[in-house]
C-alpha positions in Angstrom: 35.2 -178.7 255.6 34.5 -179.8 259.1 34.7 -183.5 258.0 38.1 -182.8 256.5 39.4 -181.4 259.8 37.9 -184.4 261.7 39.6 -186.8 259.3 42.9 -184.8 259.8 42.6 -185.0 263.6 41.9 -188.8 263.5 44.7 -189.4 261.1 47.2 -187.4 263.2 46.2 -189.2 266.4 46.5 -192.6 264.7 50.0 -191.6 263.3 51.1 -190.3 266.7 50.2 -193.6 268.4 51.5 -195.8 265.6 54.9 -194.1 265.0 55.2 -192.8 268.6 56.0 -189.2 267.5 54.1 -186.5 269.3 55.0 -184.1 266.5 52.1 -185.5 264.5 49.7 -183.8 267.0 50.7 -180.4 265.6 49.3 -181.2 262.2 45.7 -180.2 262.9 46.9 -176.8 264.3 49.0 -176.3 261.2 46.0 -177.1 259.1 43.8 -174.6 260.9 46.6 -171.9 260.6 46.9 -172.6 256.8 43.1 -172.2 256.3 43.2 -168.9 258.2 46.0 -167.6 256.1 44.2 -168.6 252.9 41.0 -166.9 254.0 42.9 -163.7 254.9 44.7 -163.8 251.5 41.3 -164.0 249.7 40.4 -160.5 251.0 40.9 -158.0 248.2 43.0 -155.7 250.4 46.7 -156.1 251.1 47.7 -158.8 253.5 49.1 -156.6 256.2 46.3 -154.1 255.9 43.9 -157.0 256.4 45.7 -158.2 259.4 45.6 -154.7 260.9 41.9 -154.4 260.2 41.2 -157.8 261.8 43.1 -156.8 265.0 41.5 -153.4 265.2 38.0 -154.9 265.4 36.4 -154.7 268.8 
């Protein structure tokens, strides 16, 4: 999984430099956010209950 993220980071930096669009640098952050949402959705509780539980941990 870490190699996939490293590949995603390298590809987005390459695309940013090649196409001169800094928007490509947001792709790794979107990928991490997507993985977090998928991991939360895999919990057998409801989505919002899971979110409340995560933020109530201390």
